[in-house]
mmCIF file of the N, C-alpha and C atoms, coordinates in Angstrom:
data_MODEL
# 
_entry.id   MODEL 
# 
loop_
_atom_site.group_PDB 
_atom_site.id 
_atom_site.type_symbol 
_atom_site.label_atom_id 
_atom_site.label_alt_id 
_atom_site.label_comp_id 
_atom_site.label_asym_id 
_atom_site.label_entity_id 
_atom_site.label_seq_id 
_atom_site.pdbx_PDB_ins_code 
_atom_site.Cartn_x 
_atom_site.Cartn_y 
_atom_site.Cartn_z 
_atom_site.occupancy 
_atom_site.B_iso_or_equiv 
_atom_site.pdbx_formal_charge 
_atom_site.auth_seq_id 
_atom_site.auth_comp_id 
_atom_site.auth_asym_id 
_atom_site.auth_atom_id 
_atom_site.pdbx_PDB_model_num 
ATOM 1   N N  . UNK A 1 1  ? -11.405 31.282 -1.422  1.00 0.00 ? 1  UNK A N  1 
ATOM 2   C CA . UNK A 1 1  ? -11.247 30.042 -2.140  1.00 0.00 ? 1  UNK A CA 1 
ATOM 3   C C  . UNK A 1 1  ? -10.576 30.336 -3.477  1.00 0.00 ? 1  UNK A C  1 
ATOM 4   N N  . UNK A 1 2  ? -9.581  29.567 -3.816  1.00 0.00 ? 2  UNK A N  1 
ATOM 5   C CA . UNK A 1 2  ? -8.806  29.773 -5.041  1.00 0.00 ? 2  UNK A CA 1 
ATOM 6   C C  . UNK A 1 2  ? -9.683  29.691 -6.285  1.00 0.00 ? 2  UNK A C  1 
ATOM 7   N N  . UNK A 1 3  ? -10.597 28.755 -6.320  1.00 0.00 ? 3  UNK A N  1 
ATOM 8   C CA . UNK A 1 3  ? -11.450 28.600 -7.504  1.00 0.00 ? 3  UNK A CA 1 
ATOM 9   C C  . UNK A 1 3  ? -12.283 29.852 -7.738  1.00 0.00 ? 3  UNK A C  1 
ATOM 10  N N  . UNK A 1 4  ? -12.856 30.408 -6.684  1.00 0.00 ? 4  UNK A N  1 
ATOM 11  C CA . UNK A 1 4  ? -13.661 31.619 -6.846  1.00 0.00 ? 4  UNK A CA 1 
ATOM 12  C C  . UNK A 1 4  ? -12.825 32.765 -7.396  1.00 0.00 ? 4  UNK A C  1 
ATOM 13  N N  . UNK A 1 5  ? -11.583 32.878 -6.969  1.00 0.00 ? 5  UNK A N  1 
ATOM 14  C CA . UNK A 1 5  ? -10.707 33.936 -7.444  1.00 0.00 ? 5  UNK A CA 1 
ATOM 15  C C  . UNK A 1 5  ? -10.248 33.734 -8.877  1.00 0.00 ? 5  UNK A C  1 
ATOM 16  N N  . UNK A 1 6  ? -10.301 32.502 -9.366  1.00 0.00 ? 6  UNK A N  1 
ATOM 17  C CA . UNK A 1 6  ? -9.810  32.194 -10.709 1.00 0.00 ? 6  UNK A CA 1 
ATOM 18  C C  . UNK A 1 6  ? -10.933 31.947 -11.710 1.00 0.00 ? 6  UNK A C  1 
ATOM 19  N N  . UNK A 1 7  ? -12.185 32.104 -11.313 1.00 0.00 ? 7  UNK A N  1 
ATOM 20  C CA . UNK A 1 7  ? -13.316 31.775 -12.192 1.00 0.00 ? 7  UNK A CA 1 
ATOM 21  C C  . UNK A 1 7  ? -13.262 32.507 -13.527 1.00 0.00 ? 7  UNK A C  1 
ATOM 22  N N  . UNK A 1 8  ? -12.771 33.740 -13.525 1.00 0.00 ? 8  UNK A N  1 
ATOM 23  C CA . UNK A 1 8  ? -12.718 34.493 -14.780 1.00 0.00 ? 8  UNK A CA 1 
ATOM 24  C C  . UNK A 1 8  ? -11.640 33.972 -15.720 1.00 0.00 ? 8  UNK A C  1 
ATOM 25  N N  . UNK A 1 9  ? -10.769 33.097 -15.228 1.00 0.00 ? 9  UNK A N  1 
ATOM 26  C CA . UNK A 1 9  ? -9.693  32.520 -16.044 1.00 0.00 ? 9  UNK A CA 1 
ATOM 27  C C  . UNK A 1 9  ? -9.970  31.071 -16.442 1.00 0.00 ? 9  UNK A C  1 
ATOM 28  N N  . UNK A 1 10 ? -11.072 30.507 -15.956 1.00 0.00 ? 10 UNK A N  1 
ATOM 29  C CA . UNK A 1 10 ? -11.399 29.100 -16.191 1.00 0.00 ? 10 UNK A CA 1 
ATOM 30  C C  . UNK A 1 10 ? -12.543 29.013 -17.196 1.00 0.00 ? 10 UNK A C  1 
ATOM 31  N N  . UNK A 1 11 ? -12.340 28.215 -18.237 1.00 0.00 ? 11 UNK A N  1 
ATOM 32  C CA . UNK A 1 11 ? -13.326 28.117 -19.316 1.00 0.00 ? 11 UNK A CA 1 
ATOM 33  C C  . UNK A 1 11 ? -14.116 26.818 -19.299 1.00 0.00 ? 11 UNK A C  1 
ATOM 34  N N  . UNK A 1 12 ? -14.209 26.172 -18.144 1.00 0.00 ? 12 UNK A N  1 
ATOM 35  C CA . UNK A 1 12 ? -14.997 24.942 -18.027 1.00 0.00 ? 12 UNK A CA 1 
ATOM 36  C C  . UNK A 1 12 ? -15.984 25.111 -16.880 1.00 0.00 ? 12 UNK A C  1 
ATOM 37  N N  . UNK A 1 13 ? -17.098 24.386 -16.916 1.00 0.00 ? 13 UNK A N  1 
ATOM 38  C CA . UNK A 1 13 ? -18.071 24.496 -15.824 1.00 0.00 ? 13 UNK A CA 1 
ATOM 39  C C  . UNK A 1 13 ? -17.493 23.969 -14.513 1.00 0.00 ? 13 UNK A C  1 
ATOM 40  N N  . UNK A 1 14 ? -17.835 24.637 -13.424 1.00 0.00 ? 14 UNK A N  1 
ATOM 41  C CA . UNK A 1 14 ? -17.380 24.233 -12.096 1.00 0.00 ? 14 UNK A CA 1 
ATOM 42  C C  . UNK A 1 14 ? -18.611 23.983 -11.236 1.00 0.00 ? 14 UNK A C  1 
ATOM 43  N N  . UNK A 1 15 ? -18.619 22.849 -10.556 1.00 0.00 ? 15 UNK A N  1 
ATOM 44  C CA . UNK A 1 15 ? -19.720 22.524 -9.655  1.00 0.00 ? 15 UNK A CA 1 
ATOM 45  C C  . UNK A 1 15 ? -19.148 22.248 -8.281  1.00 0.00 ? 15 UNK A C  1 
ATOM 46  N N  . UNK A 1 16 ? -19.587 23.007 -7.303  1.00 0.00 ? 16 UNK A N  1 
ATOM 47  C CA . UNK A 1 16 ? -19.157 22.790 -5.931  1.00 0.00 ? 16 UNK A CA 1 
ATOM 48  C C  . UNK A 1 16 ? -20.172 21.877 -5.261  1.00 0.00 ? 16 UNK A C  1 
ATOM 49  N N  . UNK A 1 17 ? -19.673 20.835 -4.600  1.00 0.00 ? 17 UNK A N  1 
ATOM 50  C CA . UNK A 1 17 ? -20.554 19.847 -3.983  1.00 0.00 ? 17 UNK A CA 1 
ATOM 51  C C  . UNK A 1 17 ? -20.289 19.796 -2.486  1.00 0.00 ? 17 UNK A C  1 
ATOM 52  N N  . UNK A 1 18 ? -21.351 19.865 -1.705  1.00 0.00 ? 18 UNK A N  1 
ATOM 53  C CA . UNK A 1 18 ? -21.280 19.701 -0.257  1.00 0.00 ? 18 UNK A CA 1 
ATOM 54  C C  . UNK A 1 18 ? -21.316 18.197 0.009   1.00 0.00 ? 18 UNK A C  1 
ATOM 55  N N  . UNK A 1 19 ? -20.195 17.643 0.454   1.00 0.00 ? 19 UNK A N  1 
ATOM 56  C CA . UNK A 1 19 ? -20.131 16.184 0.628   1.00 0.00 ? 19 UNK A CA 1 
ATOM 57  C C  . UNK A 1 19 ? -21.067 15.680 1.718   1.00 0.00 ? 19 UNK A C  1 
ATOM 58  N N  . UNK A 1 20 ? -21.449 16.554 2.648   1.00 0.00 ? 20 UNK A N  1 
ATOM 59  C CA . UNK A 1 20 ? -22.399 16.143 3.684   1.00 0.00 ? 20 UNK A CA 1 
ATOM 60  C C  . UNK A 1 20 ? -23.811 16.018 3.118   1.00 0.00 ? 20 UNK A C  1 
ATOM 61  N N  . UNK A 1 21 ? -24.080 16.703 2.020   1.00 0.00 ? 21 UNK A N  1 
ATOM 62  C CA . UNK A 1 21 ? -25.406 16.701 1.420   1.00 0.00 ? 21 UNK A CA 1 
ATOM 63  C C  . UNK A 1 21 ? -25.493 15.835 0.165   1.00 0.00 ? 21 UNK A C  1 
ATOM 64  N N  . UNK A 1 22 ? -24.373 15.333 -0.330  1.00 0.00 ? 22 UNK A N  1 
ATOM 65  C CA . UNK A 1 22 ? -24.378 14.583 -1.588  1.00 0.00 ? 22 UNK A CA 1 
ATOM 66  C C  . UNK A 1 22 ? -23.529 13.321 -1.469  1.00 0.00 ? 22 UNK A C  1 
ATOM 67  N N  . UNK A 1 23 ? -24.042 12.359 -0.719  1.00 0.00 ? 23 UNK A N  1 
ATOM 68  C CA . UNK A 1 23 ? -23.307 11.108 -0.507  1.00 0.00 ? 23 UNK A CA 1 
ATOM 69  C C  . UNK A 1 23 ? -23.159 10.299 -1.791  1.00 0.00 ? 23 UNK A C  1 
ATOM 70  N N  . UNK A 1 24 ? -24.051 10.502 -2.760  1.00 0.00 ? 24 UNK A N  1 
ATOM 71  C CA . UNK A 1 24 ? -23.922 9.797  -4.035  1.00 0.00 ? 24 UNK A CA 1 
ATOM 72  C C  . UNK A 1 24 ? -22.613 10.179 -4.725  1.00 0.00 ? 24 UNK A C  1 
ATOM 73  N N  . UNK A 1 25 ? -22.273 11.471 -4.717  1.00 0.00 ? 25 UNK A N  1 
ATOM 74  C CA . UNK A 1 25 ? -21.020 11.927 -5.328  1.00 0.00 ? 25 UNK A CA 1 
ATOM 75  C C  . UNK A 1 25 ? -19.817 11.402 -4.546  1.00 0.00 ? 25 UNK A C  1 
ATOM 76  N N  . UNK A 1 26 ? -19.930 11.379 -3.225  1.00 0.00 ? 26 UNK A N  1 
ATOM 77  C CA . UNK A 1 26 ? -18.845 10.860 -2.388  1.00 0.00 ? 26 UNK A CA 1 
ATOM 78  C C  . UNK A 1 26 ? -18.550 9.409  -2.750  1.00 0.00 ? 26 UNK A C  1 
ATOM 79  N N  . UNK A 1 27 ? -19.597 8.625  -2.909  1.00 0.00 ? 27 UNK A N  1 
ATOM 80  C CA . UNK A 1 27 ? -19.432 7.215  -3.267  1.00 0.00 ? 27 UNK A CA 1 
ATOM 81  C C  . UNK A 1 27 ? -18.944 7.052  -4.705  1.00 0.00 ? 27 UNK A C  1 
ATOM 82  N N  . UNK A 1 28 ? -19.547 7.793  -5.626  1.00 0.00 ? 28 UNK A N  1 
ATOM 83  C CA . UNK A 1 28 ? -19.186 7.671  -7.041  1.00 0.00 ? 28 UNK A CA 1 
ATOM 84  C C  . UNK A 1 28 ? -17.710 7.970  -7.270  1.00 0.00 ? 28 UNK A C  1 
ATOM 85  N N  . UNK A 1 29 ? -17.220 9.034  -6.640  1.00 0.00 ? 29 UNK A N  1 
ATOM 86  C CA . UNK A 1 29 ? -15.837 9.458  -6.868  1.00 0.00 ? 29 UNK A CA 1 
ATOM 87  C C  . UNK A 1 29 ? -14.883 8.999  -5.768  1.00 0.00 ? 29 UNK A C  1 
ATOM 88  N N  . UNK A 1 30 ? -15.396 8.182  -4.829  1.00 0.00 ? 30 UNK A N  1 
ATOM 89  C CA . UNK A 1 30 ? -14.566 7.635  -3.760  1.00 0.00 ? 30 UNK A CA 1 
ATOM 90  C C  . UNK A 1 30 ? -13.791 8.742  -3.040  1.00 0.00 ? 30 UNK A C  1 
ATOM 91  N N  . UNK A 1 31 ? -14.513 9.768  -2.621  1.00 0.00 ? 31 UNK A N  1 
ATOM 92  C CA . UNK A 1 31 ? -13.893 10.909 -1.945  1.00 0.00 ? 31 UNK A CA 1 
ATOM 93  C C  . UNK A 1 31 ? -13.596 10.525 -0.511  1.00 0.00 ? 31 UNK A C  1 
ATOM 94  N N  . UNK A 1 32 ? -12.327 10.658 -0.129  1.00 0.00 ? 32 UNK A N  1 
ATOM 95  C CA . UNK A 1 32 ? -11.900 10.285 1.217   1.00 0.00 ? 32 UNK A CA 1 
ATOM 96  C C  . UNK A 1 32 ? -11.347 11.469 1.995   1.00 0.00 ? 32 UNK A C  1 
ATOM 97  N N  . UNK A 1 33 ? -11.085 12.563 1.302   1.00 0.00 ? 33 UNK A N  1 
ATOM 98  C CA . UNK A 1 33 ? -10.572 13.749 1.964   1.00 0.00 ? 33 UNK A CA 1 
ATOM 99  C C  . UNK A 1 33 ? -10.965 14.988 1.202   1.00 0.00 ? 33 UNK A C  1 
ATOM 100 N N  . UNK A 1 34 ? -10.988 16.095 1.907   1.00 0.00 ? 34 UNK A N  1 
ATOM 101 C CA . UNK A 1 34 ? -11.302 17.378 1.282   1.00 0.00 ? 34 UNK A CA 1 
ATOM 102 C C  . UNK A 1 34 ? -10.251 18.399 1.711   1.00 0.00 ? 34 UNK A C  1 
ATOM 103 N N  . UNK A 1 35 ? -9.973  19.360 0.898   1.00 0.00 ? 35 UNK A N  1 
ATOM 104 C CA . UNK A 1 35 ? -10.608 19.624 -0.383  1.00 0.00 ? 35 UNK A CA 1 
ATOM 105 C C  . UNK A 1 35 ? -10.100 18.683 -1.465  1.00 0.00 ? 35 UNK A C  1 
ATOM 106 N N  . UNK A 1 36 ? -10.949 18.444 -2.446  1.00 0.00 ? 36 UNK A N  1 
ATOM 107 C CA . UNK A 1 36 ? -10.583 17.631 -3.605  1.00 0.00 ? 36 UNK A CA 1 
ATOM 108 C C  . UNK A 1 36 ? -11.212 18.273 -4.841  1.00 0.00 ? 36 UNK A C  1 
ATOM 109 N N  . UNK A 1 37 ? -10.437 18.340 -5.891  1.00 0.00 ? 37 UNK A N  1 
ATOM 110 C CA . UNK A 1 37 ? -10.922 18.848 -7.167  1.00 0.00 ? 37 UNK A CA 1 
ATOM 111 C C  . UNK A 1 37 ? -10.903 17.691 -8.139  1.00 0.00 ? 37 UNK A C  1 
ATOM 112 N N  . UNK A 1 38 ? -12.063 17.356 -8.682  1.00 0.00 ? 38 UNK A N  1 
ATOM 113 C CA . UNK A 1 38 ? -12.166 16.230 -9.603  1.00 0.00 ? 38 UNK A CA 1 
ATOM 114 C C  . UNK A 1 38 ? -12.497 16.776 -10.980 1.00 0.00 ? 38 UNK A C  1 
ATOM 115 N N  . UNK A 1 39 ? -11.664 16.437 -11.934 1.00 0.00 ? 39 UNK A N  1 
ATOM 116 C CA . UNK A 1 39 ? -11.886 16.809 -13.326 1.00 0.00 ? 39 UNK A CA 1 
ATOM 117 C C  . UNK A 1 39 ? -12.643 15.657 -13.970 1.00 0.00 ? 39 UNK A C  1 
ATOM 118 N N  . UNK A 1 40 ? -13.837 15.949 -14.506 1.00 0.00 ? 40 UNK A N  1 
ATOM 119 C CA . UNK A 1 40 ? -14.679 14.905 -15.083 1.00 0.00 ? 40 UNK A CA 1 
ATOM 120 C C  . UNK A 1 40 ? -15.082 15.279 -16.505 1.00 0.00 ? 40 UNK A C  1 
ATOM 121 N N  . UNK A 1 41 ? -15.344 14.255 -17.313 1.00 0.00 ? 41 UNK A N  1 
ATOM 122 C CA . UNK A 1 41 ? -15.799 14.509 -18.678 1.00 0.00 ? 41 UNK A CA 1 
ATOM 123 C C  . UNK A 1 41 ? -17.304 14.805 -18.674 1.00 0.00 ? 41 UNK A C  1 
ATOM 124 N N  . UNK A 1 42 ? -17.881 15.017 -19.844 1.00 0.00 ? 42 UNK A N  1 
ATOM 125 C CA . UNK A 1 42 ? -19.295 15.376 -19.950 1.00 0.00 ? 42 UNK A CA 1 
ATOM 126 C C  . UNK A 1 42 ? -20.231 14.297 -19.409 1.00 0.00 ? 42 UNK A C  1 
ATOM 127 N N  . UNK A 1 43 ? -19.751 13.068 -19.336 1.00 0.00 ? 43 UNK A N  1 
ATOM 128 C CA . UNK A 1 43 ? -20.568 11.969 -18.811 1.00 0.00 ? 43 UNK A CA 1 
ATOM 129 C C  . UNK A 1 43 ? -20.386 11.779 -17.311 1.00 0.00 ? 43 UNK A C  1 
ATOM 130 N N  . UNK A 1 44 ? -19.514 12.579 -16.692 1.00 0.00 ? 44 UNK A N  1 
ATOM 131 C CA . UNK A 1 44 ? -19.276 12.461 -15.266 1.00 0.00 ? 44 UNK A CA 1 
ATOM 132 C C  . UNK A 1 44 ? -18.194 11.473 -14.902 1.00 0.00 ? 44 UNK A C  1 
ATOM 133 N N  . UNK A 1 45 ? -17.470 10.957 -15.902 1.00 0.00 ? 45 UNK A N  1 
ATOM 134 C CA . UNK A 1 45 ? -16.378 10.028 -15.634 1.00 0.00 ? 45 UNK A CA 1 
ATOM 135 C C  . UNK A 1 45 ? -15.135 10.807 -15.208 1.00 0.00 ? 45 UNK A C  1 
ATOM 136 N N  . UNK A 1 46 ? -14.511 10.356 -14.135 1.00 0.00 ? 46 UNK A N  1 
ATOM 137 C CA . UNK A 1 46 ? -13.326 11.040 -13.625 1.00 0.00 ? 46 UNK A CA 1 
ATOM 138 C C  . UNK A 1 46 ? -12.164 10.941 -14.602 1.00 0.00 ? 46 UNK A C  1 
ATOM 139 N N  . UNK A 1 47 ? -11.531 12.082 -14.859 1.00 0.00 ? 47 UNK A N  1 
ATOM 140 C CA . UNK A 1 47 ? -10.351 12.145 -15.709 1.00 0.00 ? 47 UNK A CA 1 
ATOM 141 C C  . UNK A 1 47 ? -9.108  12.253 -14.840 1.00 0.00 ? 47 UNK A C  1 
ATOM 142 N N  . UNK A 1 48 ? -9.181  13.099 -13.821 1.00 0.00 ? 48 UNK A N  1 
ATOM 143 C CA . UNK A 1 48 ? -8.044  13.334 -12.937 1.00 0.00 ? 48 UNK A CA 1 
ATOM 144 C C  . UNK A 1 48 ? -8.561  13.961 -11.651 1.00 0.00 ? 48 UNK A C  1 
ATOM 145 N N  . UNK A 1 49 ? -7.722  13.990 -10.624 1.00 0.00 ? 49 UNK A N  1 
ATOM 146 C CA . UNK A 1 49 ? -8.099  14.641 -9.370  1.00 0.00 ? 49 UNK A CA 1 
ATOM 147 C C  . UNK A 1 49 ? -6.898  15.277 -8.709  1.00 0.00 ? 49 UNK A C  1 
ATOM 148 N N  . UNK A 1 50 ? -7.181  16.298 -7.919  1.00 0.00 ? 50 UNK A N  1 
ATOM 149 C CA . UNK A 1 50 ? -6.169  16.996 -7.129  1.00 0.00 ? 50 UNK A CA 1 
ATOM 150 C C  . UNK A 1 50 ? -6.719  17.095 -5.713  1.00 0.00 ? 50 UNK A C  1 
ATOM 151 N N  . UNK A 1 51 ? -5.970  16.574 -4.760  1.00 0.00 ? 51 UNK A N  1 
ATOM 152 C CA . UNK A 1 51 ? -6.398  16.587 -3.372  1.00 0.00 ? 51 UNK A CA 1 
ATOM 153 C C  . UNK A 1 51 ? -5.530  17.552 -2.581  1.00 0.00 ? 51 UNK A C  1 
ATOM 154 N N  . UNK A 1 52 ? -6.157  18.292 -1.693  1.00 0.00 ? 52 UNK A N  1 
ATOM 155 C CA . UNK A 1 52 ? -5.440  19.226 -0.838  1.00 0.00 ? 52 UNK A CA 1 
ATOM 156 C C  . UNK A 1 52 ? -5.520  20.652 -1.349  1.00 0.00 ? 52 UNK A C  1 
ATOM 157 N N  . UNK A 1 53 ? -5.008  21.540 -0.537  1.00 0.00 ? 53 UNK A N  1 
ATOM 158 C CA . UNK A 1 53 ? -5.014  22.958 -0.889  1.00 0.00 ? 53 UNK A CA 1 
ATOM 159 C C  . UNK A 1 53 ? -4.049  23.206 -2.044  1.00 0.00 ? 53 UNK A C  1 
ATOM 160 N N  . UNK A 1 54 ? -4.351  24.241 -2.832  1.00 0.00 ? 54 UNK A N  1 
ATOM 161 C CA . UNK A 1 54 ? -3.507  24.578 -3.966  1.00 0.00 ? 54 UNK A CA 1 
ATOM 162 C C  . UNK A 1 54 ? -3.533  26.087 -4.170  1.00 0.00 ? 54 UNK A C  1 
ATOM 163 N N  . UNK A 1 55 ? -2.697  26.563 -5.060  1.00 0.00 ? 55 UNK A N  1 
ATOM 164 C CA . UNK A 1 55 ? -2.729  27.976 -5.412  1.00 0.00 ? 55 UNK A CA 1 
ATOM 165 C C  . UNK A 1 55 ? -3.272  28.117 -6.827  1.00 0.00 ? 55 UNK A C  1 
ATOM 166 N N  . UNK A 1 56 ? -3.505  29.360 -7.246  1.00 0.00 ? 56 UNK A N  1 
ATOM 167 C CA . UNK A 1 56 ? -4.135  29.600 -8.539  1.00 0.00 ? 56 UNK A CA 1 
ATOM 168 C C  . UNK A 1 56 ? -3.298  29.056 -9.696  1.00 0.00 ? 56 UNK A C  1 
ATOM 169 N N  . UNK A 1 57 ? -2.005  29.224 -9.640  1.00 0.00 ? 57 UNK A N  1 
ATOM 170 C CA . UNK A 1 57 ? -1.130  28.752 -10.726 1.00 0.00 ? 57 UNK A CA 1 
ATOM 171 C C  . UNK A 1 57 ? -1.253  27.241 -10.905 1.00 0.00 ? 57 UNK A C  1 
ATOM 172 N N  . UNK A 1 58 ? -1.172  26.497 -9.813  1.00 0.00 ? 58 UNK A N  1 
ATOM 173 C CA . UNK A 1 58 ? -1.269  25.029 -9.886  1.00 0.00 ? 58 UNK A CA 1 
ATOM 174 C C  . UNK A 1 58 ? -2.667  24.591 -10.324 1.00 0.00 ? 58 UNK A C  1 
ATOM 175 N N  . UNK A 1 59 ? -3.679  25.318 -9.878  1.00 0.00 ? 59 UNK A N  1 
ATOM 176 C CA . UNK A 1 59 ? -5.047  25.012 -10.277 1.00 0.00 ? 59 UNK A CA 1 
ATOM 177 C C  . UNK A 1 59 ? -5.208  25.157 -11.789 1.00 0.00 ? 59 UNK A C  1 
ATOM 178 N N  . UNK A 1 60 ? -4.737  26.253 -12.350 1.00 0.00 ? 60 UNK A N  1 
ATOM 179 C CA . UNK A 1 60 ? -4.854  26.483 -13.780 1.00 0.00 ? 60 UNK A CA 1 
ATOM 180 C C  . UNK A 1 60 ? -4.034  25.467 -14.588 1.00 0.00 ? 60 UNK A C  1 
ATOM 181 N N  . UNK A 1 61 ? -2.873  25.076 -14.067 1.00 0.00 ? 61 UNK A N  1 
ATOM 182 C CA . UNK A 1 61 ? -2.071  24.037 -14.735 1.00 0.00 ? 61 UNK A CA 1 
ATOM 183 C C  . UNK A 1 61 ? -2.810  22.715 -14.716 1.00 0.00 ? 61 UNK A C  1 
ATOM 184 N N  . UNK A 1 62 ? -3.433  22.376 -13.591 1.00 0.00 ? 62 UNK A N  1 
ATOM 185 C CA . UNK A 1 62 ? -4.174  21.129 -13.466 1.00 0.00 ? 62 UNK A CA 1 
ATOM 186 C C  . UNK A 1 62 ? -5.340  21.074 -14.450 1.00 0.00 ? 62 UNK A C  1 
ATOM 187 N N  . UNK A 1 63 ? -6.066  22.161 -14.544 1.00 0.00 ? 63 UNK A N  1 
ATOM 188 C CA . UNK A 1 63 ? -7.215  22.220 -15.439 1.00 0.00 ? 63 UNK A CA 1 
ATOM 189 C C  . UNK A 1 63 ? -6.784  22.254 -16.898 1.00 0.00 ? 63 UNK A C  1 
ATOM 190 N N  . UNK A 1 64 ? -5.618  22.795 -17.137 1.00 0.00 ? 64 UNK A N  1 
ATOM 191 C CA . UNK A 1 64 ? -5.118  22.847 -18.500 1.00 0.00 ? 64 UNK A CA 1 
ATOM 192 C C  . UNK A 1 64 ? -5.531  24.109 -19.231 1.00 0.00 ? 64 UNK A C  1 
ATOM 193 N N  . UNK A 1 65 ? -5.920  25.129 -18.500 1.00 0.00 ? 65 UNK A N  1 
ATOM 194 C CA . UNK A 1 65 ? -6.296  26.412 -19.116 1.00 0.00 ? 65 UNK A CA 1 
ATOM 195 C C  . UNK A 1 65 ? -5.081  27.288 -19.313 1.00 0.00 ? 65 UNK A C  1 
# 
């Protein structure tokens, strides 16, 4: 997984959610496909999202690190 390989380069908390076990998150963020990376603020409000597979460079650009 790209995120696991880039964890040492990412300076924000990362939470992996099993959509089969957390339907509240699926509903809250209107998740319709996976993989999806949702960037959220401290209150859990969505800032941006990236859907589909990605590479480390694009992931780091998306996060802004």
